[in-house]
N, C-alpha and C positions, 0 to 999 in steps of 0.2 A: 415881862409875867407878872405882874402883879399881884398881889396878893387881899385874898377876900378881907374884908371887915368883919369884926365880932359878932354885928345883929344888927345893931343899928346904925343912925350916917353921925350924928355925933362924936362917936366916937373916932379914934385917928387910926387911918388906914399901915398894918402893918406893913416892914418894907423885907423885901427880898433876904437885905444883910442882916435884919435881924431874929425871919426864920431861919438861916443858916446859919446862922454865930447862936443858937436858939440848941440847934441841932447838934452843932458843934460841942458846945459844954454838954449834949448825956450823958448822963451815966455809962450808960451802955457802951460797951467797947467794941463788940460783934456789929459789924455792919449785919450780919443777917438778923441778929434780935434789934434790930433797929429799925429794921426796913418791916419788920413783923410788929413792933411796938406804936410805931406811925399805921400801919393797918391798922390795929385795933383799935386805934386811941379818934381815924376818922370814922369808926363804925360806930363808936360810943355815942362822941357829940358832934356838934355842927362847929364845936367853938375848935375844932381840930382838921377843919375844912383847907387850911394852906398848909397844911402837913403835904395834902394831894402834892404841891410846887416842891415841896424836898424828893418828893420820888420821883417828880419828874427829873429832877438834878440828876438822879446816878441813872436814870433808864437815856436821859442823853450824854452820858460818859461817855469820853471814846478813847480810851485806852489796849495796848493788845497784849495786854496778861489775861491769863485766863483767870482770875483771881478777877478782875473788874469786868470779865464778861458775865462773870456766875454773879454777882452781884447786880450787873444792872437787867439779867432775866427775871434775878428775884424782884426786884423793884416796880420790870413789868408784871407781872404774876401778880405781883399786890393790887396793881393798880387794875388789873382788871377786874378782879376779885370786888374790888370800892368801886367800879363805875358800874360793875353789874349790880351790886346790892342796891346803887343808889336806883339803875334807872329799875328794878325791880318793885324798888318802894317806891317810883315814882314822885321820885326829889327834883330829876330834870325833863317834863313835864308841867305845863303851864295852866292850870284849872283856871275858871273864868274867875271868880269871883280869889283874886291873891291881893296883898300888900304890893307895895313901889320896891320896900327888902328882900322880901322871896320874892320880889322877880330879877331886882340885881345880883338874889344868889342864885338862882335857875343860870342865869346865861351865863354866870361865868363858870359854873359845870360847866354847862357846853363847850363853852371858849377853851375850858384845861381839856375837855374829851378831845376837842378836838386834834388839841396839842398830843395830849397823848396819842391819835392815831396815824400824826403823820412822825413818831418819835420812833413807831412800830413800824412807819414802812420802812425810815431809815433803817431800823433791826432788818427788817427784811432782807438788806440788798447786799448787807452781808454775807464776806463768803465764808465766813463761817457757819458751819451745819448746823449745830444745835441751836445758837441765839435765832438764823435767817426761820429755820423749821416751826420755833418759838412763838417768834413774831408772827405765823403766819395764820397758827393754830387761836393766835388769844385774840388776830385782827380777827375770821371768821367767828368763832365768841362774843364777838361784841355786835356783830353783824346780825346773830341769830337774836342777840337778848333786845337787842332796840327792836325786829320787826318782832319779836316777840310782845315784849312787852308798852314799846311805845304808840301810841293813837294815830299811825300814819299807815298810809299806802304800801301791799306787800310789793309793789311793786317798785313805786321810790327807792325801799331800801337798795334792792339790786341793782339798780339806775343811779346807786349816789354814789358820789366820788369816792366813799373809800372802797369800797367791790369792787369799781373803774380802776384804782388809781394799785388795787393792792394786783389786781392782773396785769395788768397797764409793767409792773414793776417782776411781777413773773415770766412774762415775753421780753424786758427788753434786759434784763439785767440775765448774760450768759454766765456767770461763775454762783448762781445759785439751784445748781440741776437738783438737789438733793430737795428743796422745796417745793421745787416746780413736778419733783416726784411725790411728794408726800399729798401736796394738792392734787394730784392726777388720780390716785390712789385713793386719799382719802376722804376727799370732797366729787369732785367731777364723776367720775365710777360711780362712787354708792348713789349719789343723790342725787334726782330726778330736777328739783325744780333748779341748782345749781348747773344742772349741769346746760337745761333749760339757756337760763340767762346772764353763760361761761358762751355756748354760745354765740346770741345775741353780741355780747361785749366785741367777743375775737372781730363779731361783722364790722364793730368800728373801727374795733382797731387799724385792720388790714384793707381801710376803706381808703388811705393814703400811700404814699411812698413808706416802705415796711423793710426795713436792714437786712440780709441774708441772717444773720442769727438771728434774729426774732419770729424769722417761717422756718428757723429752727424750732425756737422751743411753741410756738404756735400749732408743726407738726407734731413734737409731741405730745403735747395736750388733742390733738385733736385726732390721733391716732391710737388712742383710746377708746374710741368709740367703738363699741363692739352692738350688740341685737339691738335692733330698731324694734321699741313699741309696736306693739299689731294693735291692740285694743286698749280700754281706758283701763282695764283692769291691771295692767303691765306697769301704769302710773303710781305707783305708792309709796314712794320715799322722800320721804320729805325735812330738808334742813331747817327750813322757817316753819313759820306758821300757814297751811292749807290753804288758798283763797277760797274766801265764803262762798262767792259764785259761781254755781254747778257749770258753766256752760266759759269758764275764766280755759284760757288755752291753755295753762298750763296741765292741763285735762287731757288736753288733741293729741293726740298721735301725728295726725298728721301734722301740727304747727310745731312740734320735737322736729318731727324730720323736714319740713322748712326750712326750721333754724339754722341744723344743719348742712341740709343743702346750700342754705347762702354763706355760711361758713366757711367748705370748700372751696365753693368758684369765686367763693372772693378773695384764696389764699392761691386758687388755679392759672387766676388771670393773671397773679405773678408773672417779673420775667423768674423763675429758677434755677439752682442748680441743677446739674446733671445728678448729682446726690440725692438732690431732693426734690427732680422728678422721676427719676426712679425710684423713692419711696415712698413715690405717691401713687407710681406703678403697680410697686408691688404690694400697695392696701388697696389698689384699685377692684377687683374680686370680692372682698372680705368685713371692711373698714367701711368704704366709701360710695360702690354705686348702691346700698345697700338700703343708703336712707336718702337714697334720691326718690324725686315725687318724680321728677322728667329725668328720662340719663340721656336723653339726646341733647343735656345740656354740656352732657362729655364727650363728645365727639368731637368739639375742634379742639381739646385736649388733649386728644389722644390723637387725633390729625397728627394733629404739632409735635406729637413725642416720636409720630414714628416717621417725622422728617429729622429728627435731631438725627438716626443712622445706627448703627451699632447696636445693641442688643437692646438698646432701651426702643428698637420698632419692631423686633419682637417683641417686650414687655406690655408696648401697647397694643397690636394684635389679639396680646394674649387677653386685656383688657374688654379689649374689640366684640369676641370672641364670648366673652360668658357677658357680653350684655345681648349678642344677638339668641345664644342659647334659652338665657337665663330672663331676659328682662324684652324677648322681642323684639329686637333694635333692626329696622332693617339698612343690612349697609351692602347693597350689591357689588361694593370695589372689593370685598375683604379679599379675596383669593387670589384674586388681582395683583393685593400686595403681598401679597403673604409669596405668589409667585415671583415677583421682583429680587425678594428677601436671596433669594435661591440663585448667587456670583459665587466665581472663581474661587470666595472669602472663606465659603462659608466652613468649607471643611477643614479650614486649617484656624480655625478662628477659636480661643480661650473659652467660649460659650455655648460651644460646638455640641455638647451633652445636653443642656437647658434649648439650647434650640431644638431639637430632633426631638425630646418628650413634646413640646409644645406642636412641632410638625406632626407628630402621629397621630395627636387630642385632634387636630384642625380636621383630619385627612381619614376621621376613622367611621366618619356616618357611613353605611352603605346606600345611600339616598345623594351621592355625589353625581356628575354625570360624570359616562367614564371617558368623554374626552379630556374633561378636567382632569382626572385623577392619571388617564394617560400623559400628558403633560409632566405631569410636578415626575412619573417617572421616569419619564423618556428622557429629560433635566437633570435629576439627578444620574442619571445610568451616565451620560457626559458629560459630567462632572467627575467622576472616579476619575475619566484615564487622567489627569492632572494631581487625586487625589493621596495624603498618605495611606501607608496599609491602616493606619489606628480607623482610618474614616469613611473606611471603604465598607468595613466588616460592620459599619451603623447600617448606609445606605441598603449591600444586598440584601437583608432581613426585611429592612421598611419595604421593599419591594418586593419581597415576597409578601407579606402582608398584604398589601395592596392589590397583588394581581389576587392575590386567594378572594376577598373582600369586592375587590367588582372584576369577574370570571369575562366580563365584555376586553378586558385589558389582555387577558393572554394571546389574543392573535398577535400579539406583541411579539411574545418567545417566538412563536413556528412559525412565520413570514422570513420568505430568503428574499434579498435585495437586492441578490447578484455584488455585493462588495467586492473589489478588492482587497481584501486584507490586505497587500503591503501595501497599497496606497492611502488609508484610512486615515496617517496622521496628517494626511496634504490636504486641501482644496477640496481638489480634485475631486480626490476618494470621497470624500464631509457632501459634496455637490447629490450623490447620487442620491442620497440620505432626502427623502421629501421633511424628514422632522427641519421645522425654522426655529431657532436659537437664539435669534433676535428679535420675535416677535413678542410684547412685551403681555400679552391678551391668551392666555393659557387655553380659549376657549381654541383659538385659530392657529394653534403655532401646526397641525398635521403628524398630530403627534401618531394619534390608530392608527395610519399606514405606515409610518417607521416599524422597527422590530428593534430589537433589543443586545443587536452587534457589543456593544461597546461592554457588555457583560459576561458575554462570550467570551472576547478577550481576556479579559478579566482571569477567566482559566488556565492562563498559560505564564501569570500572574510571577513577579520571580520572587513574592513570600509564599509558600507556600497551605501556610495556612489563607491566605487573600485567596487564592485556587481551587481550596478543599469548598469556601466558602459559598464563591461565585458560584460553584458546578453545581448550587442548588435548584438553582432556576432551570437547569435544562434537565433534571430531574420530576421523576413526579408528586406532582404535593401534597403528597398525604399529610403531612402534617398537619397541625389545625390555623397553629399562626406561632410565630417567634414571639419571644418575649423580648423587649428593644434594652431593655433593665441590664439585660445580662450582654449587650455589645455597647452601651456607652462609655463607659468608663476607660477602656483602653486606648493605651498609648504607644508609643516607642517604647516606654521602660517595660508595659506591661506586658508588652510581647514578646519582649527579647527573654526577660526572665521565667514565660510561659516553653520556652523557648529551650532552654537554660534548664532548668529546671526537671523536664521531664527525662524518665529510666528510660536508656536506652538498653536494649538487650544484648546487638552485638556493636562495636566502634564500625564507625563509615570508614572505609580506605582509599585515602586519600591519591595516591598509589599503590599502582600494579606493579611497580620494582621502587623498592630500593635504590633513593638516588645516595650518591658514594660521593660526588660534587654536587652545593648547589649556591655554589659564591664565588665558586672560580670554574674555568675552562677544565675540558678534559682534554688531557692530550693527545696530539693526532694518529699517535698508533693504537688509543684506542679503540677509535670507527663509535665512539657511541657521543650522542649529540648534548650537548650542552645545555642548562637550565633557561627557560623562557625568561631566569631574576637575572641572570648573565646577560642576556640579549637584551635588556631593557636599561641595565644600571651596569655601573664599571664600579668592580674593588679594587682596587689601584693600591 
């Protein structure tokens, strides 16, 4: 780190040790005051440019003490003011007619500026929230000042190493969550030009292999994308200088959407973890799809997500349904894939409530074919035979609503198949039912030719609430529809609490005659029959 000569080539160059010694013998005892003094001296005269080296030494100090961090931050802020003034006054640009000595000074100042920017990048990577956030603010201020004052192309500023390295640090360093959040809140969301160029740089960052931690950081940044610009009037907030060309890509909403589309596609092409895939699917309808010019590009990701299984499959179908409904996407296999999710585990899953919320939405249209809806009704009815009570009380109101919206399916209630109810649990009994449970295509199951004998069996269920709600299928459909939300959160615990909290007007009679002995046998002379407890267990 070399010092600067005083102005002419004849004068001897001051060494770093001389600068450091001069600073150390300064009468100023307080380092804060010393930093301010050095800054004011640099502002007063070019003779004190070597004081920049002293301030750089303070910025590069590595000490875990809070006082050292404060000195480091104060020196960094002072240097930022110094360089901003130098840039604004034109001291970092080369006029056409300039002497050799002036050229040396300008080149030296540029090298010190680059050295200062590297020091700020090191500060940005520190775990101290205050230091890293301050470094981010100073880096962005330097980028803005260079773009405003220097005679350079605006795109070159954003494509330069400073902004790229700043963004790379925010992506790669896992421990600077506060700085990352500050960048998103103060710059990425607020300014259109920063958003545009950030997306362009993220495309470059994700063009090669990226670690899982870096993908998490990119997700945090991209998930902040909210409403896509619709017209040029919506693009009005600029951090740097506005482009002079009226047809610049920064003024084009299509260009902004294309950048976001390519950035998201670059991320989604990577091998995502399950939490990352789930996060992407959660953002699909609100933050991802609205930015896409060609929503068909999302089909491969959604199809791959469906094949993962579990709740992710349902979330993938939710994304596909949004594209079908809002973006007019043609996807003929949607209901076949939805039908395949109705398996033996669905009513026992911890994601059951979310599944049936989405299922209710997917089947809400009255324009669906009756054969398709009948297959869903019949398959759900069959699954209730092995479902817990908390799952059955969800299915029956859903079936009621589906039949109400599709009157052609009401024949399934009244049709009699002459089934032997004693054999329904066996293969021989179920073979008389024309419904094909193993058929994967919902239009080919022959569900309309079957009946809802499963619901009739539920009317004799051991749980009184299940038996009561199953009877609504056999009664007149006077109710317009049931709100599924009233039944989604039931569990064994909630149903038991509901029974225990009932006000009982008359206590139930357990025995018609009060027994005198429960755990022991009666005498033979008494002529009374022993209790069932004694018959099953011995209490000797």
